[in-house]
LUMMI-550241 format. One record per residue (C-alpha): z, y, x; residue in one letter. Coordinates in steps of 0.05 Angstrom, whole numbers, plus 5000, padded with zeros to 4 digits. Layout:
ZYXa...
***
This chain:
577133467508m569833637519n568234367530s563634757484e559835377505t558135997465y554636627484d559937037447v567036827431v570837287384i578337187382v580637377312g576637257249g579537777201a575838417182a574338677252v572338007283g568237807223s564838497223a562738387296v559837707278a556337997217y552938557253f550938107311l547637617263t544538137217h543038847239d542538687313l538738027307g542837697362f539737017377a545436727418g551036277396s557436577366i564336267357a569836617318v576736337333i581836447277e588836167279r590036247204d583736117163p587636257099t588936967125y595636937089a599037357143r593037747169a593538497176a587038547136t589738207073t596838487075l594539207083s594039747030a586439677035a584640417034s579540857068i579841597084r575942117122q582042567132q582942497207f583343027261s579042657312t571542717299p570241987320e575441737270n572042137215i565241867236r567741157234m570341247163s563841567141r560040977170f564740517130g563540897065i556040847076a556840107088f560740027023f555240376986r550039887014q553839256994l548939026941k542939146988e546438757043r549938197006f546338136939g547138416868p553838076856d557238386918a563238786897d569639006933i572439396873a571940056911f576040586873r573641256898e579841636876r581142026941g586942176986y591642756974l595242987037l600843477022l603843997069a609944437070s610345057115d611444617176a604944237167g600344757137a596844987201e595444277222t592444117154l588044737159k585644547229a584243837208n580344087148h575744487194v574343857235a573043467172q568243987144q564544007210t563443257204e560943317132g567043017098a567943237025d575143477031i577844056989e583544487015l587944646955m593145196948d599245146903r595645386841a589944886851a594844326863l598844436800v592444546760g589343886780r595643476788f600643736736p605443156749w606643406821l612743806842n609944356886i616444746897s616544626972d609044546983l604145037013v597544647016l594243996998g587843677023a584043246973f578242786986g573542906928r568842346949t568541817003g575841627000e579741116960g581740376961w578539696953f579438946954d580638727026a579737987010h572938126978a570438517039l572837987088l569637437047t562937797046l562937917121l565337217139r560636837092n554637237114a556137127188a557036377177r550536337138q546936617199r550036117246g556736407269a561635827276r568835937254y573835517293i580935407269h585335487330g590135917369e588136177437v593535987488t589736097553g584136507583l580436277645e578736867689r574336807750t573837467788g570937997742a569437517685r572837127630i569536457633t573036097577g578736017528v583635457517t586335307447l593235037429a590234347415n587534317486g580334477468q576534887520c571035367500i566635697552a563936397536c558836897559g562437487527t569537497499l571537987444v578938107434d579438247360a586237897353a589538457314g597138467323p596537927376q591138287416a596038497470g598437777478d591337527484v589638047538a595937847576a593237137583l588037437631a593237867667g590938497631i595839007604a594139227533l599439637496p598139317428v603538937391e605338737319p609239247279r611939117210k609939527150r612739417081c609139537016v613139626952f610339516882v613339976829v612240106755a612640776719c612240886644r609741606648t602141666657p599942036720l592642196706p587842236764g592842036816m589741946885p593041606944l598342136955t601742267021v608142667020d610243117078p615742607092t610342077107g611741687043v605241477009w603641196941i597341006902r595640676836p594139926835e591939746765g597739846718e602739936774v603340316840y604040106912i607840536962c611040537031g612940917093v613040787168s620140657191p623741157237p621141087308e627840847335e627640277284e620340097293d620739517343a615838957355r615438537292a618837857294r618637667220d615637827152f622137997117e621838607072v626139197093e628739407025y633139947056a626840337071l625440366997f632540576978d633541077034d626641387044m621341186994v624641266927w628141926942p621742236967a617641986908l622842216857a622742906889h615242966892r613542656825v619342746776p616642176733a618441706790f625841826781e625341266730a620740796769l622340056773k621439646836l617839006817q616338656883r614638776956a611338467016w611238577091a605338527138g603938657212h598839117241y596239217312d600239807336y597640157398n604140397430t600440907473l597141337419d596240937354q588640957362n583540407369a581640087435v574139947432i569539777490g568839377554r574339287605h572139707665p573339127714e572638497672v565838667647d564838107596n571338277559l570538747500i576439037462f576539157387a583739257368n589739727368g587640077303f594840197282s593540137208g586240367207h582939707226g580539497157l577240167141q574340217211q571839497214s564539627194p563740177247a567439757299t563339137284g556839517292r559139857356a561539217390v555138857369a551139417401e555139357465l553438617467i546038677451t544239367480h549739447532q551340127502k553440477437f547540667394v549840847323s556341187341l558841377410d565841087411l566941157485s572941607469l576640967450f575140607514g580240217556y579840727612e584741177576r589540587570i589140447645a590441177659q596041247608g592141817576r593841867502a588542047451l592442427398k590442357325e594242867284l593342507217n597341877228i599841587162i
***
């Protein structure tokens, strides 16, 4: 097959990859050619569309908080950017992170970091919790942290569609294909090979391949500790009204939030059972053994909940520290990483898209300094610990 050439080739066309293409073609005014390679243009099994589609500012790392604040600002500019009909159904209902004695000091320390960054998070004692959320069992709680503004959930499909369509309208070409080879010449990636044999030459390669990002990097002989991990989402119904319910995170790690007339919930599996994902089968034992007992304890009304359906998705799990990998490879200088978000990719996609677009056009970060997430820490095995992993 004849080879095509693009100035930028982005591997992965879901939220992060499309955000890179969007910011290149809009805010940064990039004049070069852009190809976005997506193996599943239906996005039926993409991490973006199978996620819980939520955004929070309740992190412990300042850069993570800043990325979320950038995302919130982006959400509030949707109509200016995409037109008067742009809508991602953003429900600004907040996150509520709960702590027992064991987690109280961490919650307090995180709250200080969040306040420093300007996040609108309220630290609530037991009286405040029961006053605002009377449906909550506070018997073993000490504190809660509630996002009064700038947190909530939204329509992932709608956000992806806005980003993708806008990038295409400005000339980004979306190519249906799976990358099966990377051609590396010294300190550069010179091209990609697709499963159908097509070869595409590139000036810059962006690895935004989500759960497959580690596999893509390996094609160039580069070690990237990012792999697919399965997360299950359960849809439940409850007859008892729970007014004002935010996305609530129990000290056990079980989370739940409203979704229209029902609720969606889940939990990360125990570490010893959290292997590389091989399928999309729902692990119903997680619901029976971990999710329902925790929910019934925390919200007595959930003793009578009814499981309606469930789905499983994969996300790009960074096995080193569950934080993003963003930035250039220190030796392969035209390879830029944008992956490893470990469940935060959708909410961090606007900030990541802008940052990567800046690296391409300005050769440096401009809006947000995200050098903390660089590949150098991966090469050194130096973990960046985020204390608020959900």
